[in-house]
C-alpha positions as CSV (number, residue, x, y, z in Angstrom):
1,M,-0.1,-0.1,0.7
2,P,1.4,3.2,-1.4
3,G,2.4,5.0,1.9
4,Y,3.2,3.1,3.8
5,S,6.3,2.2,5.3
6,A,8.0,-1.5,4.7
7,S,7.6,-2.4,8.8
8,D,3.9,-1.2,8.5
9,Q,3.5,-3.5,5.3
10,S,4.8,-6.6,6.7
11,H,2.5,-5.7,9.3
12,F,-0.2,-5.7,7.8
13,R,0.5,-8.7,5.8
14,K,1.1,-11.0,8.8
15,R,-2.2,-9.7,10.5
16,L,-4.4,-10.2,7.0
17,V,-2.5,-14.1,6.9
18,E,-3.9,-14.7,10.7
19,G,-7.3,-13.7,9.3
20,F,-7.1,-15.8,6.4
21,P,-3.9,-18.6,6.4
22,V,-4.4,-19.7,2.4
23,L,-2.3,-16.4,2.2
24,D,0.4,-17.9,3.5
25,P,3.2,-19.1,1.2
26,S,3.4,-22.4,2.9
27,H,-0.2,-23.1,2.2
28,D,-0.7,-25.3,-0.7
29,I,-3.7,-23.3,-2.1
30,Y,-1.9,-19.8,-1.7
31,R,-0.1,-20.3,-5.3
32,W,-2.7,-21.2,-6.8
33,L,-4.7,-17.7,-5.8
34,V,-1.2,-16.2,-6.9
35,L,-1.7,-16.9,-10.2
36,A,-5.3,-16.1,-10.3
37,S,-4.1,-12.5,-9.6
38,V,-1.8,-12.2,-12.2
39,M,-4.4,-13.9,-14.3
40,I,-6.7,-11.0,-13.9
41,G,-3.9,-8.2,-14.8
42,T,-3.2,-10.7,-18.1
43,F,-7.2,-10.5,-18.6
44,M,-7.1,-7.1,-18.6
45,A,-4.1,-6.0,-20.9
46,V,-5.1,-9.0,-23.7
47,L,-8.7,-7.7,-23.3
48,D,-7.4,-4.3,-24.7
49,A,-5.8,-5.7,-27.3
50,T,-8.9,-7.3,-29.1
51,I,-11.4,-4.7,-28.2
52,V,-9.6,-2.2,-29.9
53,N,-9.8,-4.6,-32.9
54,V,-13.2,-4.4,-33.2
55,A,-13.4,-0.5,-32.6
56,L,-10.9,0.3,-35.4
57,P,-12.9,0.7,-38.2
58,K,-15.4,2.9,-35.6
59,L,-12.3,5.0,-35.0
60,M,-11.5,5.3,-38.8
61,T,-14.7,7.0,-39.1
62,T,-14.8,9.3,-36.1
63,F,-11.6,10.8,-36.4
64,G,-11.6,10.5,-40.5
65,V,-7.7,8.7,-40.8
66,S,-7.4,5.8,-43.0
67,V,-5.4,2.5,-42.4
68,D,-1.9,3.6,-42.6
69,Q,-2.7,6.1,-39.9
70,I,-5.5,3.5,-37.6
71,E,-2.6,1.1,-37.5
72,W,-0.6,3.8,-35.2
73,V,-3.4,2.8,-32.2
74,L,-1.8,-0.7,-32.5
75,N,1.5,0.7,-33.1
76,A,2.1,3.4,-30.8
77,Y,0.8,0.6,-27.8
78,L,3.0,-2.5,-29.3
79,L,6.0,-0.2,-29.4
80,I,6.4,1.0,-26.1
81,F,5.2,-2.0,-25.0
82,A,8.3,-3.5,-26.8
83,V,10.6,-0.7,-25.1
84,M,9.6,-1.0,-21.5
85,L,9.8,-4.9,-21.6
86,P,13.3,-5.2,-21.6
87,S,13.4,-2.4,-18.4
88,S,10.8,-4.2,-16.7
89,G,13.2,-7.0,-15.3
90,W,15.6,-4.5,-13.8
91,V,12.7,-2.7,-12.9
92,A,11.2,-6.2,-10.7
93,D,14.7,-6.8,-9.4
94,H,14.8,-3.3,-7.9
95,W,11.8,-2.5,-6.8
96,G,9.7,-5.8,-5.8
97,Y,8.0,-8.2,-8.3
98,K,4.8,-7.2,-6.7
99,K,5.0,-3.3,-6.6
100,V,6.0,-3.2,-10.4
101,F,3.0,-5.8,-11.0
102,V,0.8,-3.1,-9.4
103,I,2.7,-0.6,-10.8
104,G,2.2,-1.8,-14.3
105,L,-1.9,-2.0,-13.4
106,V,-2.3,1.8,-12.0
107,L,-0.8,2.7,-15.4
108,F,-2.8,0.9,-17.3
109,T,-6.0,1.9,-15.6
110,L,-5.0,5.4,-15.5
111,G,-4.3,5.2,-19.6
112,S,-7.5,3.1,-20.2
113,F,-9.6,6.5,-18.8
114,L,-7.4,8.7,-20.6
115,C,-7.9,7.1,-23.9
116,S,-12.1,7.0,-23.2
117,M,-11.6,10.6,-22.7
118,A,-9.8,11.5,-25.7
119,H,-10.8,14.4,-28.4
120,D,-9.2,14.1,-30.8
121,F,-6.5,10.7,-32.6
122,D,-3.3,12.3,-31.6
123,M,-4.6,12.6,-28.2
124,L,-5.8,8.7,-28.0
125,I,-2.5,7.8,-29.6
126,T,-0.6,9.5,-27.1
127,F,-2.6,7.7,-23.8
128,R,-2.0,4.1,-26.5
129,V,1.6,4.9,-25.2
130,L,0.5,4.9,-21.6
131,Q,-1.3,1.7,-21.9
132,G,1.6,0.1,-23.4
133,A,3.9,1.3,-20.4
134,G,1.9,-0.5,-17.6
135,A,1.0,-3.7,-19.9
136,G,5.0,-3.8,-20.4
137,F,5.3,-3.7,-16.7
138,V,2.2,-5.9,-15.7
139,L,2.7,-9.1,-18.4
140,P,6.0,-10.0,-18.4
141,V,6.6,-9.6,-14.5
142,G,3.3,-11.7,-14.3
143,M,4.6,-14.6,-16.0
144,A,8.3,-13.9,-13.7
145,I,5.5,-14.2,-10.6
146,I,4.3,-17.6,-11.7
147,T,7.5,-19.3,-12.6
148,W,9.0,-18.2,-9.4
149,E,5.9,-19.5,-7.3
150,F,5.4,-22.5,-8.9
151,P,8.4,-25.3,-9.0
152,P,9.6,-26.7,-12.5
153,E,7.6,-29.6,-12.7
154,K,4.4,-27.4,-12.2
155,R,5.1,-24.9,-14.2
156,G,3.5,-25.9,-17.5
157,I,0.0,-26.4,-16.0
158,A,0.5,-23.1,-15.0
159,L,1.1,-21.2,-17.4
160,G,-1.6,-23.5,-19.5
161,F,-3.7,-22.0,-17.1
162,W,-2.3,-18.4,-17.3
163,S,-3.0,-18.8,-21.1
164,V,-6.9,-19.1,-20.2
165,A,-6.5,-15.6,-18.7
166,A,-5.6,-14.8,-22.4
167,S,-8.6,-16.6,-24.3
168,A,-10.9,-15.6,-22.0
169,S,-9.8,-12.1,-23.2
170,V,-10.1,-13.2,-27.2
171,S,-13.4,-14.9,-26.9
172,L,-15.0,-11.9,-25.0
173,G,-13.2,-8.8,-26.0
174,P,-14.4,-8.5,-29.4
175,V,-17.7,-9.4,-28.2
176,L,-18.1,-7.3,-25.7
177,G,-16.1,-4.1,-27.3
178,G,-18.9,-5.5,-30.2
179,Y,-21.6,-4.8,-28.5
180,L,-20.7,-1.4,-26.4
181,I,-19.8,0.2,-29.2
182,D,-23.0,-1.1,-31.0
183,R,-24.7,0.0,-28.1
184,Y,-22.8,3.1,-26.8
185,D,-19.8,4.3,-28.8
186,W,-16.0,3.8,-28.8
187,H,-15.0,5.7,-25.6
188,V,-17.0,2.7,-23.4
189,V,-14.2,-0.2,-24.9
190,F,-11.6,1.4,-22.6
191,D,-13.8,2.4,-20.0
192,V,-14.6,-1.3,-19.6
193,N,-10.8,-1.7,-18.7
194,V,-11.3,0.9,-15.5
195,P,-13.0,-1.9,-12.8
196,V,-11.2,-4.7,-14.1
197,G,-7.9,-2.9,-13.3
198,I,-9.4,-2.0,-10.1
199,L,-9.9,-5.1,-9.2
200,G,-6.4,-6.5,-10.4
201,I,-4.7,-3.8,-8.2
202,F,-6.8,-4.4,-4.8
203,V,-6.4,-8.7,-5.4
204,A,-2.6,-8.2,-6.5
205,W,-1.6,-6.4,-3.3
206,I,-3.4,-8.3,-0.8
207,I,-2.8,-11.8,-2.1
208,Q,0.7,-11.7,-3.8
209,R,4.2,-11.3,-1.4
210,E,7.2,-9.7,-1.9
211,H,10.2,-10.7,-3.9
212,R,13.0,-8.6,-5.0
213,P,15.9,-11.4,-5.7
214,A,18.8,-9.1,-7.2
215,P,18.8,-5.8,-6.1
216,G,22.1,-3.2,-6.8
217,K,22.9,-3.5,-10.4
218,S,23.1,0.0,-11.6
219,F,20.4,0.9,-14.5
220,D,21.5,0.6,-18.7
221,I,20.4,4.0,-18.9
222,V,22.8,3.9,-23.0
223,G,21.1,0.8,-23.4
224,F,17.5,1.6,-22.6
225,V,17.2,5.5,-24.7
226,S,19.6,3.7,-27.5
227,L,16.9,0.9,-27.6
228,S,13.9,3.2,-27.8
229,A,15.5,5.5,-30.3
230,G,16.4,2.6,-32.8
231,L,13.0,0.5,-32.5
232,T,10.8,3.7,-32.9
233,A,12.7,5.5,-35.9
234,L,12.8,1.8,-37.9
235,L,8.6,1.3,-37.0
236,L,8.6,4.7,-38.8
237,A,10.4,4.3,-41.9
238,L,8.4,0.4,-41.6
239,A,5.3,2.0,-41.1
240,D,5.3,5.6,-43.2
241,G,6.7,4.2,-46.4
242,N,3.4,4.6,-48.4
243,T,1.5,7.0,-46.6
244,A,-0.7,9.6,-48.1
245,W,2.2,12.4,-46.6
246,N,5.4,10.9,-47.3
247,T,5.2,11.9,-51.2
248,G,8.6,10.9,-51.8
249,G,7.8,7.0,-50.8
250,W,11.0,4.9,-49.8
251,T,13.9,7.2,-50.8
252,S,12.7,10.5,-48.9
253,R,14.8,12.0,-46.5
254,F,12.5,11.6,-43.3
255,I,12.4,7.5,-44.2
256,L,15.9,7.4,-45.0
257,V,17.0,9.3,-42.1
258,S,14.5,7.1,-40.0
259,F,16.3,4.0,-41.4
260,L,19.9,5.6,-40.4
261,I,19.0,6.5,-36.9
262,A,17.4,3.0,-36.2
263,F,21.0,1.7,-37.6
264,V,22.7,3.4,-34.9
265,G,20.4,3.4,-32.6
266,L,20.1,-0.5,-32.6
267,G,23.8,-0.9,-33.1
268,V,25.2,1.2,-30.4
269,F,22.4,-0.9,-28.4
270,F,23.7,-4.2,-28.9
271,A,28.0,-2.8,-28.5
272,T,26.5,-1.5,-25.2
273,E,24.9,-5.0,-24.3
274,L,28.5,-6.5,-24.6
275,I,30.6,-4.1,-22.5
276,V,28.2,-3.0,-19.4
277,E,28.8,-4.4,-16.5
278,H,25.0,-4.2,-15.6
279,P,23.1,-4.5,-19.6
280,L,19.5,-3.9,-20.4
281,I,19.1,-7.0,-21.4
282,D,21.7,-10.3,-20.6
283,L,22.9,-11.6,-23.9
284,S,23.6,-14.3,-22.1
285,L,21.0,-16.0,-22.0
286,F,20.9,-16.4,-25.1
287,R,23.2,-19.0,-24.1
288,S,20.4,-20.8,-24.0
289,F,20.0,-22.8,-27.3
290,N,16.6,-23.4,-26.5
291,F,15.7,-19.9,-25.2
292,S,17.4,-18.6,-28.4
293,M,15.2,-20.9,-30.5
294,S,12.6,-20.1,-29.4
295,N,12.6,-16.4,-29.4
296,L,13.5,-16.6,-33.3
297,I,10.2,-18.6,-33.1
298,R,8.3,-16.0,-31.3
299,A,9.7,-13.0,-33.8
300,F,8.1,-15.1,-36.7
301,F,4.8,-15.8,-35.0
302,G,4.8,-11.7,-34.0
303,V,5.5,-11.1,-37.4
304,G,2.7,-13.7,-38.9
305,M,-0.4,-13.0,-36.5
306,F,-0.1,-9.8,-35.3
307,G,0.9,-8.3,-38.4
308,A,-2.1,-9.5,-40.2
309,N,-4.7,-10.0,-37.3
310,F,-5.5,-6.2,-37.6
311,L,-7.3,-6.3,-40.8
312,L,-9.5,-9.6,-40.1
313,P,-11.9,-6.9,-37.8
314,I,-11.7,-4.1,-40.5
315,Y,-12.3,-6.3,-43.6
316,L,-15.8,-7.5,-41.7
317,Q,-17.0,-4.1,-41.3
318,N,-16.3,-2.5,-44.3
319,S,-16.3,-5.2,-47.0
320,L,-18.7,-7.4,-45.6
321,G,-20.8,-4.7,-43.7
322,Y,-21.0,-6.7,-40.4
323,T,-21.4,-4.4,-37.1
324,P,-19.0,-4.5,-34.6
325,Y,-20.6,-7.0,-32.2
326,Q,-21.6,-9.1,-35.3
327,A,-17.7,-8.9,-36.0
328,G,-17.1,-9.5,-32.3
329,L,-19.2,-12.7,-32.4
330,V,-17.2,-14.4,-35.2
331,F,-14.1,-14.3,-32.8
332,L,-15.9,-15.7,-29.2
333,P,-14.8,-19.3,-30.7
334,V,-11.1,-18.4,-31.0
335,G,-10.6,-18.0,-27.0
336,I,-12.9,-20.6,-26.0
337,L,-11.0,-23.2,-28.2
338,L,-7.3,-21.5,-27.1
339,G,-8.7,-22.1,-23.6
340,V,-9.6,-25.8,-23.5
341,T,-6.8,-26.2,-25.1
342,A,-3.7,-24.2,-24.0
343,P,-3.9,-26.4,-20.7
344,F,-3.5,-29.4,-22.1
345,A,-0.9,-28.3,-23.8
346,G,0.7,-27.3,-21.0
347,M,0.2,-30.7,-19.2
348,F,1.6,-32.5,-21.9
349,T,4.6,-31.1,-22.1
350,D,5.3,-31.0,-18.8
351,R,5.1,-35.3,-18.8
352,Y,6.2,-35.3,-22.8
353,D,8.2,-33.9,-25.4
354,G,6.5,-29.7,-26.0
355,R,8.5,-29.7,-29.2
356,I,5.4,-31.7,-31.0
357,P,1.9,-29.3,-29.4
358,V,4.8,-26.2,-31.0
359,A,5.1,-27.5,-34.6
360,L,1.6,-28.6,-34.6
361,G,-0.2,-24.9,-33.5
362,L,2.3,-23.4,-35.8
363,G,1.1,-25.6,-38.7
364,L,-2.2,-24.7,-37.8
365,M,-1.9,-21.0,-37.6
366,A,0.1,-21.1,-40.8
367,L,-3.1,-23.2,-42.6
368,S,-5.9,-20.7,-40.6
369,M,-3.4,-17.9,-42.5
370,Y,-3.7,-19.3,-46.1
371,K,-7.3,-20.2,-45.8
372,F,-7.7,-16.1,-45.7
373,S,-6.1,-15.7,-48.5
374,F,-9.1,-16.9,-50.4
375,L,-11.8,-13.8,-48.8
376,S,-14.0,-12.1,-50.9
377,L,-17.0,-9.7,-51.0
378,S,-19.3,-12.2,-50.9
379,S,-17.3,-14.7,-48.6
380,E,-20.1,-16.9,-46.5
381,S,-19.3,-17.5,-42.6
382,A,-17.6,-21.2,-43.2
383,Q,-14.9,-19.6,-44.8
384,I,-14.3,-17.4,-42.2
385,M,-14.9,-19.5,-38.9
386,F,-12.7,-22.6,-40.0
387,P,-10.0,-20.8,-40.2
388,L,-10.6,-18.9,-36.9
389,Y,-11.3,-22.5,-35.0
390,L,-7.9,-23.5,-36.9
391,R,-6.2,-20.0,-35.2
392,G,-7.4,-20.7,-31.6
393,I,-6.7,-24.3,-31.4
394,G,-3.4,-23.4,-32.9
395,I,-2.3,-20.6,-30.6
396,G,-3.6,-22.8,-27.3
397,L,-1.4,-25.4,-28.6
398,L,1.6,-23.3,-29.8
399,M,2.5,-20.4,-26.3
400,S,2.3,-22.5,-23.1
401,P,4.9,-25.5,-24.3
402,L,7.3,-23.0,-26.4
403,T,7.3,-20.8,-22.6
404,T,8.0,-23.7,-21.1
405,I,10.8,-25.0,-23.1
406,A,12.5,-21.4,-23.6
407,I,12.7,-21.1,-19.9
408,S,13.6,-24.7,-18.8
409,E,17.6,-23.7,-19.1
410,I,16.8,-20.5,-17.2
411,P,17.5,-20.1,-13.6
412,N,14.8,-18.7,-10.8
413,S,16.9,-15.4,-10.1
414,K,17.2,-14.7,-14.0
415,M,13.3,-15.0,-14.4
416,A,12.0,-11.4,-14.7
417,Q,14.8,-10.7,-17.1
418,A,14.1,-13.9,-19.5
419,S,10.3,-13.4,-19.3
420,G,10.2,-10.3,-20.5
421,L,12.8,-11.0,-22.8
422,L,10.5,-13.6,-24.3
423,N,8.0,-11.1,-24.4
424,V,10.0,-8.1,-25.8
425,I,11.0,-10.5,-29.0
426,R,7.6,-11.3,-30.0
427,Q,6.2,-7.5,-29.4
428,I,8.7,-6.7,-31.6
429,G,7.6,-8.6,-34.3
430,G,4.2,-7.9,-33.8
431,S,5.0,-4.0,-34.0
432,L,7.1,-4.5,-36.9
433,G,4.5,-7.0,-38.7
434,V,2.0,-4.3,-38.3
435,A,4.2,-1.5,-39.5
436,L,5.4,-3.9,-42.8
437,F,2.2,-5.8,-43.6
438,G,0.1,-2.0,-43.3
439,T,2.5,-1.1,-45.9
440,I,2.6,-3.5,-48.1
441,L,-1.4,-3.1,-47.9
442,T,-1.2,0.2,-48.9
443,R,0.7,-0.7,-51.7
444,R,-1.1,-3.8,-52.8
445,E,-4.2,-1.9,-52.8
446,I,-3.1,0.7,-55.2
447,F,-1.7,-2.2,-57.9
448,H,-4.8,-3.9,-57.7
449,A,-6.7,-0.7,-58.1
450,A,-4.7,0.4,-60.8
451,M,-5.2,-3.8,-62.9
452,Y,-9.0,-3.5,-61.9
453,G,-9.2,0.2,-63.7
454,Q,-8.0,-1.0,-66.4
455,Q,-10.0,-3.8,-67.0
456,I,-12.9,-1.5,-66.6
457,R,-13.2,-0.5,-70.5
458,Q,-16.7,1.9,-71.0
459,V,-17.1,0.9,-74.2
460,S,-17.6,-2.8,-73.6
461,G,-21.3,-3.6,-73.7
462,T,-20.8,-5.5,-70.0
463,Y,-20.1,-2.4,-68.5
464,Q,-22.3,-0.5,-70.5
465,H,-25.6,-2.5,-69.6
466,T,-24.3,-2.3,-65.8
467,V,-24.1,1.4,-66.2
468,Q,-27.6,1.1,-67.6
469,G,-28.9,-0.8,-64.6
470,L,-27.2,1.1,-62.2
471,K,-28.8,4.3,-63.6
472,H,-32.1,3.2,-63.4
473,F,-31.6,1.8,-59.6
474,A,-30.4,5.4,-58.7
475,M,-33.1,6.6,-60.4
476,L,-35.3,5.4,-58.1
477,S,-33.8,5.3,-55.2
478,V,-32.6,9.2,-54.9
479,G,-34.0,10.7,-58.1
480,G,-32.7,13.5,-59.7
481,T,-31.7,13.8,-63.7
482,L,-30.6,11.2,-65.7
483,G,-27.1,12.8,-65.9
484,T,-27.1,13.0,-62.9
485,A,-27.9,8.7,-62.3
486,A,-25.3,7.9,-64.9
487,A,-22.6,9.8,-63.1
488,R,-23.4,7.7,-59.4
489,A,-23.9,4.5,-61.5
490,K,-20.3,5.2,-63.0
491,A,-19.3,6.2,-59.3
492,L,-20.7,2.7,-58.4
493,V,-18.9,0.7,-60.2
494,A,-15.8,2.7,-59.5
495,M,-16.5,2.1,-55.7
496,D,-16.9,-1.6,-56.2
497,A,-13.5,-2.0,-57.9
498,Q,-11.7,-0.4,-54.9
499,Q,-13.2,-2.7,-52.6
500,Q,-12.3,-5.5,-54.8
501,A,-8.9,-3.9,-54.9
502,F,-9.0,-3.9,-50.9
503,V,-10.2,-7.2,-50.2
504,S,-7.4,-8.4,-53.0
505,A,-4.7,-6.9,-51.6
506,V,-6.0,-8.1,-48.1
507,D,-6.1,-11.4,-49.2
508,D,-2.1,-10.7,-50.5
509,V,-1.1,-9.9,-47.0
510,F,-2.4,-13.3,-45.8
511,R,-0.3,-15.3,-48.0
512,L,2.8,-13.4,-46.7
513,A,1.3,-13.6,-43.1
514,F,0.9,-18.0,-44.0
515,L,4.4,-17.8,-45.5
516,V,6.1,-16.1,-42.4
517,L,4.6,-18.9,-40.1
518,L,5.3,-21.6,-42.4
519,V,8.9,-20.6,-41.8
520,S,8.6,-20.3,-37.9
521,V,8.0,-23.8,-38.1
522,V,11.7,-24.8,-39.5
523,P,13.3,-23.4,-36.6
524,V,11.1,-26.1,-33.8
525,V,12.9,-28.7,-35.6
526,F,16.3,-27.8,-34.0
527,L,15.2,-27.1,-30.7
528,R,15.8,-29.3,-27.9
529,R,13.7,-31.5,-25.9
530,H,13.6,-29.7,-22.9
531,N,15.1,-30.9,-19.4
532,R,13.3,-32.1,-17.3
533,P,12.0,-30.1,-14.2
534,G,15.0,-28.4,-12.4
535,E,18.2,-29.8,-14.7
536,G,18.3,-26.9,-16.9
537,S,18.2,-24.2,-14.1
538,R,21.0,-25.7,-12.2
539,A,23.8,-26.6,-15.4
540,L,22.9,-22.9,-16.4
541,D,23.6,-21.4,-12.9
542,E,26.8,-23.5,-12.4
543,S,28.0,-22.1,-16.1
544,T,27.3,-19.1,-15.1
């Protein structure tokens, strides 16, 4: 509780434990209560991302922005999330896991409230940064708390249940967000985080005990600044290469300077991490082969999954005419399947070979992206739902086993750093994917619009027949002169061609996501079967 001394807080917790024995760390139920408290924070952080995806078309209309602009609602969140993740381990080691977890919840809840109050697009992006900073503490520190409390032989099942919080958010987020947007307004999709955040803060402070494993290390300010500058410049360059305001394209001064800053910033960062006494990211963690390979897989997963995922709600609402609530209902089975699959995948990993569910999960994810690459303006429900079923099962099979394999050789003293790094790699991949795929979407839409425009021959009989029918339709619908009706008919034909171009560009992006996820299966072959509980941690402790 902020404002109270350490002795006062210790006394308060002692009295609380006396009244509720299950809060005693020696009690069998205690670690599961800790898991539940972490799951509340995870639920809230993931809920926000899924709700915002459904709200993107509404935000585009409200603020009058295009796809290449609205992607910054996601990029701003993912970028600051990726920047904060590496520092979360150092902050948790110095201030304590519990305190940093609660601070993250406070920042996220405050950011959500401020986002709901935003009255222009720039203000919304600014407050999304605050949300991302909070989530950058909540998710990695929450994972570190779970791995600290649970013994190695039970981490797989614990992380599997932790994934249930994410799956519940995946299911409820789009449905809840769609309902709130249809019934109220976009502001409410951020307000809904506030009560959940307050509950999470209270529960975490009451239940969790404090961990502070390695205080005394200095903060790597050079590494933090260089990483922040490098990632920000890289994402700006990738996201703005084909925006409307950047008339110079990829060779404009802004893009070239951004790439230069990214190159210098990331170069300084890696050089600093190799020579500084207490690096922001402990590169010695990559001495663990499984940790390195798992991060490579998570990077590919981030690019393929997050890069294409934000397009589906926009396609459903803008191309097929779904309401936000209808679009949200589409995603409901994903979280249910994820929640059912994840615990079983965790238990399988604890007993057998975790590489099997990882490979199967990535394969199903790739297949789902391939199925999505055949979307059209007349796609039926089955063409949309079946790939989503595959996605839900694939993510459930993938996440818990891959995390268990990655941390199987990591000692508890480095768990916060390792969990933060696992998340930062995936989030960097997601940020790059959103920026890169957004740019590709713009270029392919321009390409397809040009191709469809060339195919429209105004002298052809088919065109004349179509325009004639639309002209009569316009006369009956809105009236006006024959000339006005003819102009409206031609505009409808052009609009249809533009919609076709957008859907074709979306298909191209999903094909690229399919290839990225398919490539991510290759590193799974090189993963080593994770050590039996406790073996890897002891080995790495001895080697370091």
